[in-house]
Biopython code that builds the backbone (N, CA, C, O; Angstrom):
import numpy as np
from Bio.PDB.StructureBuilder import StructureBuilder

atoms = [
    (1, "UNK", "N", (-60.053, -46.700, -11.467)),
    (1, "UNK", "CA", (-60.766, -45.477, -11.127)),
    (1, "UNK", "C", (-61.667, -45.688, -9.918)),
    (1, "UNK", "O", (-61.813, -44.794, -9.085)),
    (2, "UNK", "N", (-62.270, -46.868, -9.822)),
    (2, "UNK", "CA", (-63.185, -47.128, -8.718)),
    (2, "UNK", "C", (-62.451, -47.150, -7.378)),
    (2, "UNK", "O", (-62.993, -46.694, -6.371)),
    (3, "UNK", "N", (-61.218, -47.677, -7.354)),
    (3, "UNK", "CA", (-60.431, -47.700, -6.125)),
    (3, "UNK", "C", (-60.107, -46.289, -5.667)),
    (3, "UNK", "O", (-60.114, -46.002, -4.470)),
    (4, "UNK", "N", (-59.827, -45.415, -6.609)),
    (4, "UNK", "CA", (-59.497, -44.033, -6.269)),
    (4, "UNK", "C", (-60.689, -43.329, -5.640)),
    (4, "UNK", "O", (-60.538, -42.597, -4.663)),
    (5, "UNK", "N", (-61.850, -43.546, -6.187)),
    (5, "UNK", "CA", (-63.054, -42.913, -5.646)),
    (5, "UNK", "C", (-63.353, -43.460, -4.256)),
    (5, "UNK", "O", (-63.774, -42.712, -3.374)),
    (6, "UNK", "N", (-63.141, -44.755, -4.054)),
    (6, "UNK", "CA", (-63.376, -45.356, -2.746)),
    (6, "UNK", "C", (-62.469, -44.737, -1.692)),
    (6, "UNK", "O", (-62.909, -44.468, -0.574)),
    (7, "UNK", "N", (-61.216, -44.510, -2.037)),
    (7, "UNK", "CA", (-60.261, -43.898, -1.100)),
    (7, "UNK", "C", (-60.745, -42.516, -0.672)),
    (7, "UNK", "O", (-60.700, -42.179, 0.511)),
    (8, "UNK", "N", (-61.199, -41.728, -1.617)),
    (8, "UNK", "CA", (-61.691, -40.387, -1.292)),
    (8, "UNK", "C", (-63.006, -40.441, -0.510)),
    (8, "UNK", "O", (-63.218, -39.637, 0.398)),
    (9, "UNK", "N", (-63.885, -41.377, -0.854)),
    (9, "UNK", "CA", (-65.163, -41.487, -0.148)),
    (9, "UNK", "C", (-64.968, -41.864, 1.319)),
    (9, "UNK", "O", (-65.654, -41.335, 2.194)),
    (10, "UNK", "N", (-64.039, -42.772, 1.588)),
    (10, "UNK", "CA", (-63.752, -43.141, 2.977)),
    (10, "UNK", "C", (-63.188, -41.939, 3.722)),
    (10, "UNK", "O", (-63.558, -41.688, 4.869)),
    (11, "UNK", "N", (-62.297, -41.198, 3.078)),
    (11, "UNK", "CA", (-61.739, -40.003, 3.703)),
    (11, "UNK", "C", (-62.793, -38.955, 3.999)),
    (11, "UNK", "O", (-62.799, -38.363, 5.078)),
    (12, "UNK", "N", (-63.683, -38.723, 3.051)),
    (12, "UNK", "CA", (-64.746, -37.731, 3.252)),
    (12, "UNK", "C", (-65.725, -38.204, 4.325)),
    (12, "UNK", "O", (-66.207, -37.398, 5.120)),
    (13, "UNK", "N", (-66.023, -39.508, 4.354)),
    (13, "UNK", "CA", (-66.917, -40.032, 5.392)),
    (13, "UNK", "C", (-66.315, -39.826, 6.776)),
    (13, "UNK", "O", (-67.024, -39.481, 7.722)),
    (14, "UNK", "N", (-65.018, -40.036, 6.893)),
    (14, "UNK", "CA", (-64.365, -39.809, 8.186)),
    (14, "UNK", "C", (-64.367, -38.333, 8.558)),
    (14, "UNK", "O", (-64.539, -37.986, 9.726)),
    (15, "UNK", "N", (-64.178, -37.467, 7.574)),
    (15, "UNK", "CA", (-64.222, -36.030, 7.859)),
    (15, "UNK", "C", (-65.620, -35.605, 8.306)),
    (15, "UNK", "O", (-65.758, -34.785, 9.214)),
    (16, "UNK", "N", (-66.647, -36.155, 7.679)),
    (16, "UNK", "CA", (-68.019, -35.839, 8.092)),
    (16, "UNK", "C", (-68.310, -36.363, 9.497)),
    (16, "UNK", "O", (-68.991, -35.704, 10.283)),
    (17, "UNK", "N", (-67.793, -37.543, 9.806)),
    (17, "UNK", "CA", (-67.977, -38.073, 11.153)),
    (17, "UNK", "C", (-67.204, -37.236, 12.168)),
    (17, "UNK", "O", (-67.631, -37.103, 13.315)),
    (18, "UNK", "N", (-66.071, -36.672, 11.754)),
    (18, "UNK", "CA", (-65.316, -35.778, 12.639)),
    (18, "UNK", "C", (-66.129, -34.526, 12.947)),
    (18, "UNK", "O", (-66.118, -34.038, 14.077)),
    (19, "UNK", "N", (-66.827, -34.013, 11.955)),
    (19, "UNK", "CA", (-67.684, -32.841, 12.183)),
    (19, "UNK", "C", (-68.799, -33.194, 13.165)),
    (19, "UNK", "O", (-69.160, -32.381, 14.016)),
    (20, "UNK", "N", (-69.337, -34.393, 13.048)),
    (20, "UNK", "CA", (-70.359, -34.843, 14.000)),
    (20, "UNK", "C", (-69.784, -34.925, 15.421)),
    (20, "UNK", "O", (-70.468, -34.599, 16.392)),
    (21, "UNK", "N", (-68.541, -35.357, 15.533)),
    (21, "UNK", "CA", (-67.913, -35.442, 16.855)),
    (21, "UNK", "C", (-67.702, -34.058, 17.464)),
    (21, "UNK", "O", (-67.778, -33.904, 18.683)),
    (22, "UNK", "N", (-67.443, -33.065, 16.642)),
    (22, "UNK", "CA", (-67.357, -31.683, 17.140)),
    (22, "UNK", "C", (-68.717, -31.256, 17.668)),
    (22, "UNK", "O", (-68.805, -30.600, 18.706)),
    (23, "UNK", "N", (-69.774, -31.622, 16.960)),
    (23, "UNK", "CA", (-71.131, -31.290, 17.395)),
    (23, "UNK", "C", (-71.430, -31.918, 18.756)),
    (23, "UNK", "O", (-72.093, -31.307, 19.594)),
    (24, "UNK", "N", (-70.939, -33.143, 18.972)),
    (24, "UNK", "CA", (-71.121, -33.824, 20.259)),
    (24, "UNK", "C", (-70.143, -33.335, 21.317)),
    (24, "UNK", "O", (-70.238, -33.742, 22.475)),
    (25, "UNK", "N", (-69.221, -32.483, 20.951)),
    (25, "UNK", "CA", (-68.168, -31.930, 21.805)),
    (25, "UNK", "C", (-67.247, -33.023, 22.349)),
    (25, "UNK", "O", (-66.831, -32.982, 23.507)),
    (26, "UNK", "N", (-66.941, -33.985, 21.506)),
    (26, "UNK", "CA", (-65.983, -35.040, 21.834)),
    (26, "UNK", "C", (-64.720, -34.762, 21.020)),
    (26, "UNK", "O", (-64.554, -35.279, 19.915)),
    (27, "UNK", "N", (-63.845, -33.950, 21.575)),
    (27, "UNK", "CA", (-62.716, -33.427, 20.815)),
    (27, "UNK", "C", (-61.636, -34.473, 20.550)),
    (27, "UNK", "O", (-60.936, -34.384, 19.541)),
    (28, "UNK", "N", (-61.485, -35.456, 21.426)),
    (28, "UNK", "CA", (-60.500, -36.503, 21.174)),
    (28, "UNK", "C", (-60.924, -37.367, 19.992)),
    (28, "UNK", "O", (-60.106, -37.696, 19.133)),
    (29, "UNK", "N", (-62.188, -37.728, 19.950)),
    (29, "UNK", "CA", (-62.684, -38.507, 18.806)),
    (29, "UNK", "C", (-62.599, -37.676, 17.523)),
    (29, "UNK", "O", (-62.293, -38.209, 16.457)),
    (30, "UNK", "N", (-62.868, -36.381, 17.626)),
    (30, "UNK", "CA", (-62.736, -35.499, 16.468)),
    (30, "UNK", "C", (-61.317, -35.554, 15.920)),
    (30, "UNK", "O", (-61.117, -35.679, 14.712)),
    (31, "UNK", "N", (-60.329, -35.459, 16.814)),
    (31, "UNK", "CA", (-58.940, -35.463, 16.351)),
    (31, "UNK", "C", (-58.578, -36.792, 15.695)),
    (31, "UNK", "O", (-57.811, -36.823, 14.732)),
    (32, "UNK", "N", (-59.125, -37.884, 16.210)),
    (32, "UNK", "CA", (-58.862, -39.187, 15.602)),
    (32, "UNK", "C", (-59.440, -39.260, 14.195)),
    (32, "UNK", "O", (-58.744, -39.651, 13.258)),
    (33, "UNK", "N", (-60.700, -38.889, 14.041)),
    (33, "UNK", "CA", (-61.353, -39.021, 12.737)),
    (33, "UNK", "C", (-60.830, -38.013, 11.718)),
    (33, "UNK", "O", (-60.751, -38.326, 10.530)),
    (34, "UNK", "N", (-60.475, -36.819, 12.158)),
    (34, "UNK", "CA", (-59.938, -35.838, 11.205)),
    (34, "UNK", "C", (-58.558, -36.286, 10.714)),
    (34, "UNK", "O", (-58.227, -36.112, 9.541)),
    (35, "UNK", "N", (-57.756, -36.864, 11.616)),
    (35, "UNK", "CA", (-56.428, -37.341, 11.231)),
    (35, "UNK", "C", (-56.531, -38.535, 10.285)),
    (35, "UNK", "O", (-55.831, -38.592, 9.274)),
    (36, "UNK", "N", (-57.393, -39.477, 10.607)),
    (36, "UNK", "CA", (-57.551, -40.654, 9.744)),
    (36, "UNK", "C", (-58.142, -40.265, 8.388)),
    (36, "UNK", "O", (-57.721, -40.790, 7.357)),
    (37, "UNK", "N", (-59.106, -39.357, 8.382)),
    (37, "UNK", "CA", (-59.700, -38.915, 7.123)),
    (37, "UNK", "C", (-58.695, -38.216, 6.225)),
    (37, "UNK", "O", (-58.658, -38.448, 5.016)),
    (38, "UNK", "N", (-57.883, -37.364, 6.821)),
    (38, "UNK", "CA", (-56.853, -36.680, 6.030)),
    (38, "UNK", "C", (-55.815, -37.671, 5.511)),
    (38, "UNK", "O", (-55.308, -37.509, 4.401)),
    (39, "UNK", "N", (-55.494, -38.698, 6.306)),
    (39, "UNK", "CA", (-54.547, -39.714, 5.844)),
    (39, "UNK", "C", (-55.093, -40.448, 4.620)),
    (39, "UNK", "O", (-54.354, -40.701, 3.669)),
    (40, "UNK", "N", (-56.380, -40.790, 4.638)),
    (40, "UNK", "CA", (-56.984, -41.457, 3.478)),
    (40, "UNK", "C", (-56.950, -40.550, 2.249)),
    (40, "UNK", "O", (-56.651, -41.014, 1.149)),
    (41, "UNK", "N", (-57.249, -39.285, 2.421)),
    (41, "UNK", "CA", (-57.270, -38.364, 1.280)),
    (41, "UNK", "C", (-55.869, -38.155, 0.720)),
    (41, "UNK", "O", (-55.685, -38.133, -0.497)),
    (42, "UNK", "N", (-54.880, -38.003, 1.597)),
    (42, "UNK", "CA", (-53.502, -37.819, 1.127)),
    (42, "UNK", "C", (-53.018, -39.079, 0.414)),
    (42, "UNK", "O", (-52.338, -38.986, -0.608)),
    (43, "UNK", "N", (-53.360, -40.254, 0.939)),
    (43, "UNK", "CA", (-52.971, -41.492, 0.252)),
    (43, "UNK", "C", (-53.646, -41.594, -1.117)),
    (43, "UNK", "O", (-53.052, -42.108, -2.064)),
    (44, "UNK", "N", (-54.871, -41.110, -1.221)),
    (44, "UNK", "CA", (-55.543, -41.081, -2.518)),
    (44, "UNK", "C", (-54.837, -40.166, -3.501)),
    (44, "UNK", "O", (-54.713, -40.492, -4.682)),
    (45, "UNK", "N", (-54.375, -39.021, -3.015)),
    (45, "UNK", "CA", (-53.635, -38.104, -3.880)),
    (45, "UNK", "C", (-52.329, -38.727, -4.364)),
    (45, "UNK", "O", (-51.924, -38.526, -5.509)),
    (46, "UNK", "N", (-51.674, -39.482, -3.486)),
    (46, "UNK", "CA", (-50.421, -40.132, -3.875)),
    (46, "UNK", "C", (-50.684, -41.210, -4.924)),
    (46, "UNK", "O", (-49.981, -41.279, -5.932)),
    (47, "UNK", "N", (-51.690, -42.050, -4.693)),
    (47, "UNK", "CA", (-51.964, -43.155, -5.617)),
    (47, "UNK", "C", (-52.429, -42.668, -6.983)),
    (47, "UNK", "O", (-52.105, -43.281, -8.000)),
    (48, "UNK", "N", (-53.184, -41.574, -7.018)),
    (48, "UNK", "CA", (-53.705, -41.066, -8.288)),
    (48, "UNK", "C", (-52.729, -40.174, -9.027)),
    (48, "UNK", "O", (-52.963, -39.797, -10.175)),
    (49, "UNK", "N", (-51.635, -39.839, -8.365)),
    (49, "UNK", "CA", (-50.664, -38.904, -8.939)),
    (49, "UNK", "C", (-51.373, -37.619, -9.372)),
    (49, "UNK", "O", (-51.166, -37.113, -10.475)),
    (50, "UNK", "N", (-52.214, -37.109, -8.470)),
    (50, "UNK", "CA", (-53.019, -35.922, -8.751)),
    (50, "UNK", "C", (-52.186, -34.645, -8.730)),
    (50, "UNK", "O", (-52.556, -33.648, -9.351)),
    (51, "UNK", "N", (-51.073, -34.676, -8.024)),
    (51, "UNK", "CA", (-50.205, -33.506, -7.935)),
    (51, "UNK", "C", (-48.903, -33.784, -8.672)),
    (51, "UNK", "O", (-48.608, -34.940, -8.977)),
    (52, "UNK", "N", (-48.115, -32.750, -8.967)),
    (52, "UNK", "CA", (-46.840, -32.975, -9.658)),
    (52, "UNK", "C", (-45.921, -33.918, -8.876)),
    (52, "UNK", "O", (-46.051, -34.073, -7.662)),
    (53, "UNK", "N", (-44.996, -34.539, -9.597)),
    (53, "UNK", "CA", (-44.105, -35.545, -9.017)),
    (53, "UNK", "C", (-43.260, -34.964, -7.885)),
    (53, "UNK", "O", (-42.904, -35.686, -6.954)),
    (54, "UNK", "N", (-42.938, -33.696, -7.948)),
    (54, "UNK", "CA", (-42.129, -33.069, -6.912)),
    (54, "UNK", "C", (-42.770, -33.100, -5.537)),
    (54, "UNK", "O", (-42.075, -33.030, -4.523)),
    (55, "UNK", "N", (-44.074, -33.203, -5.497)),
    (55, "UNK", "CA", (-44.781, -33.226, -4.218)),
    (55, "UNK", "C", (-44.938, -34.631, -3.643)),
    (55, "UNK", "O", (-45.390, -34.784, -2.508)),
    (56, "UNK", "N", (-44.576, -35.646, -4.401)),
    (56, "UNK", "CA", (-44.836, -37.016, -3.947)),
    (56, "UNK", "C", (-44.049, -37.352, -2.686)),
    (56, "UNK", "O", (-44.567, -38.035, -1.803)),
    (57, "UNK", "N", (-42.825, -36.892, -2.589)),
    (57, "UNK", "CA", (-42.023, -37.177, -1.395)),
    (57, "UNK", "C", (-42.604, -36.470, -0.172)),
    (57, "UNK", "O", (-42.670, -37.050, 0.912)),
    (58, "UNK", "N", (-43.020, -35.228, -0.348)),
    (58, "UNK", "CA", (-43.632, -34.483, 0.748)),
    (58, "UNK", "C", (-44.947, -35.136, 1.176)),
    (58, "UNK", "O", (-45.201, -35.302, 2.368)),
    (59, "UNK", "N", (-45.780, -35.505, 0.199)),
    (59, "UNK", "CA", (-47.053, -36.151, 0.522)),
    (59, "UNK", "C", (-46.847, -37.502, 1.198)),
    (59, "UNK", "O", (-47.626, -37.886, 2.071)),
    (60, "UNK", "N", (-45.810, -38.217, 0.802)),
    (60, "UNK", "CA", (-45.504, -39.489, 1.442)),
    (60, "UNK", "C", (-45.169, -39.286, 2.912)),
    (60, "UNK", "O", (-45.642, -40.031, 3.770)),
    (61, "UNK", "N", (-44.356, -38.284, 3.200)),
    (61, "UNK", "CA", (-44.007, -37.980, 4.593)),
    (61, "UNK", "C", (-45.236, -37.551, 5.385)),
    (61, "UNK", "O", (-45.432, -37.980, 6.522)),
    (62, "UNK", "N", (-46.055, -36.708, 4.783)),
    (62, "UNK", "CA", (-47.271, -36.237, 5.458)),
    (62, "UNK", "C", (-48.210, -37.403, 5.736)),
    (62, "UNK", "O", (-48.803, -37.478, 6.812)),
    (63, "UNK", "N", (-48.347, -38.308, 4.778)),
    (63, "UNK", "CA", (-49.253, -39.444, 4.986)),
    (63, "UNK", "C", (-48.760, -40.346, 6.113)),
    (63, "UNK", "O", (-49.563, -40.821, 6.916)),
    (64, "UNK", "N", (-47.453, -40.590, 6.185)),
    (64, "UNK", "CA", (-46.931, -41.411, 7.273)),
    (64, "UNK", "C", (-47.117, -40.735, 8.625)),
    (64, "UNK", "O", (-47.442, -41.400, 9.609)),
    (65, "UNK", "N", (-46.916, -39.443, 8.684)),
    (65, "UNK", "CA", (-47.127, -38.712, 9.940)),
    (65, "UNK", "C", (-48.589, -38.810, 10.363)),
    (65, "UNK", "O", (-48.880, -39.048, 11.535)),
    (66, "UNK", "N", (-49.508, -38.628, 9.419)),
    (66, "UNK", "CA", (-50.935, -38.717, 9.737)),
    (66, "UNK", "C", (-51.337, -40.124, 10.180)),
    (66, "UNK", "O", (-52.131, -40.280, 11.108)),
    (67, "UNK", "N", (-50.797, -41.134, 9.527)),
    (67, "UNK", "CA", (-51.118, -42.519, 9.897)),
    (67, "UNK", "C", (-50.605, -42.834, 11.296)),
    (67, "UNK", "O", (-51.316, -43.446, 12.093)),
    (68, "UNK", "N", (-49.381, -42.424, 11.600)),
    (68, "UNK", "CA", (-48.817, -42.666, 12.933)),
    (68, "UNK", "C", (-49.606, -41.908, 13.992)),
    (68, "UNK", "O", (-49.891, -42.448, 15.061)),
    (69, "UNK", "N", (-49.960, -40.660, 13.701)),
    (69, "UNK", "CA", (-50.755, -39.885, 14.659)),
    (69, "UNK", "C", (-52.117, -40.532, 14.900)),
    (69, "UNK", "O", (-52.575, -40.597, 16.041)),
    (70, "UNK", "N", (-52.761, -41.007, 13.848)),
    (70, "UNK", "CA", (-54.066, -41.660, 14.002)),
    (70, "UNK", "C", (-53.933, -42.931, 14.835)),
    (70, "UNK", "O", (-54.785, -43.217, 15.676)),
    (71, "UNK", "N", (-52.882, -43.681, 14.606)),
    (71, "UNK", "CA", (-52.658, -44.894, 15.399)),
    (71, "UNK", "C", (-52.433, -44.592, 16.868)),
    (71, "UNK", "O", (-52.982, -45.268, 17.738)),
    (72, "UNK", "N", (-51.625, -43.576, 17.145)),
    (72, "UNK", "CA", (-51.374, -43.199, 18.538)),
    (72, "UNK", "C", (-52.634, -42.660, 19.210)),
    (72, "UNK", "O", (-52.901, -42.971, 20.371)),
    (73, "UNK", "N", (-53.401, -41.863, 18.491)),
    (73, "UNK", "CA", (-54.665, -41.368, 19.046)),
    (73, "UNK", "C", (-55.633, -42.511, 19.318)),
    (73, "UNK", "O", (-56.332, -42.509, 20.332)),
    (74, "UNK", "N", (-55.676, -43.478, 18.422)),
    (74, "UNK", "CA", (-56.552, -44.633, 18.611)),
    (74, "UNK", "C", (-56.163, -45.409, 19.864)),
    (74, "UNK", "O", (-57.025, -45.772, 20.665)),
    (75, "UNK", "N", (-54.862, -45.664, 20.035)),
    (75, "UNK", "CA", (-54.409, -46.376, 21.228)),
    (75, "UNK", "C", (-54.690, -45.573, 22.494)),
    (75, "UNK", "O", (-55.070, -46.141, 23.518)),
    (76, "UNK", "N", (-54.508, -44.265, 22.430)),
    (76, "UNK", "CA", (-54.802, -43.410, 23.578)),
    (76, "UNK", "C", (-56.279, -43.469, 23.940)),
    (76, "UNK", "O", (-56.628, -43.571, 25.117)),
    (77, "UNK", "N", (-57.142, -43.405, 22.942)),
    (77, "UNK", "CA", (-58.580, -43.446, 23.205)),
    (77, "UNK", "C", (-59.025, -44.797, 23.750)),
    (77, "UNK", "O", (-59.911, -44.856, 24.602)),
    (78, "UNK", "N", (-58.431, -45.869, 23.276)),
    (78, "UNK", "CA", (-58.763, -47.189, 23.817)),
    (78, "UNK", "C", (-58.371, -47.261, 25.290)),
    (78, "UNK", "O", (-59.114, -47.792, 26.116)),
    (79, "UNK", "N", (-57.204, -46.725, 25.607)),
    (79, "UNK", "CA", (-56.713, -46.785, 26.981)),
    (79, "UNK", "C", (-57.558, -45.920, 27.916)),
    (79, "UNK", "O", (-57.819, -46.321, 29.050)),
    (80, "UNK", "N", (-57.984, -44.758, 27.469)),
    (80, "UNK", "CA", (-58.733, -43.864, 28.347)),
    (80, "UNK", "C", (-60.200, -44.256, 28.477)),
    (80, "UNK", "O", (-60.847, -43.868, 29.449)),
    (81, "UNK", "N", (-60.742, -45.012, 27.528)),
    (81, "UNK", "CA", (-62.145, -45.418, 27.600)),
    (81, "UNK", "C", (-62.376, -46.497, 28.650)),
    (81, "UNK", "O", (-63.463, -46.587, 29.220)),
    (82, "UNK", "N", (-61.368, -47.311, 28.906)),
    (82, "UNK", "CA", (-61.576, -48.414, 29.857)),
    (82, "UNK", "C", (-61.277, -48.028, 31.281)),
    (82, "UNK", "O", (-61.408, -48.853, 32.185)),
]
sb = StructureBuilder()
sb.init_structure("model")
sb.init_model(0)
sb.init_chain("A")
sb.init_seg("    ")
for serial, (resi, resn, name, xyz) in enumerate(atoms, 1):
    if name == "N":
        sb.init_residue(resn, " ", resi, " ")
    sb.init_atom(name, np.array(xyz, "f"), 0.0, 1.0, " ", f" {name:<3s}", serial, name[0])
structure = sb.get_structure()
């Protein structure tokens, strides 16, 4: 149970940091943190089996898409910062 709560807390922390990035008007960082936060939350839903089994395949695909997008955004931000 503690691992499940940790997964959601990390996701919510990233979502809150994404809101802070909107406040700073840094939209690229916002997109990175919102994507990573949603990936953590979706992975938490998969691990906890919070939704019916029929959704597990869809959630798995969504989580992989979010993880890949977050990785690409991270690499893009590293490249543009230097």
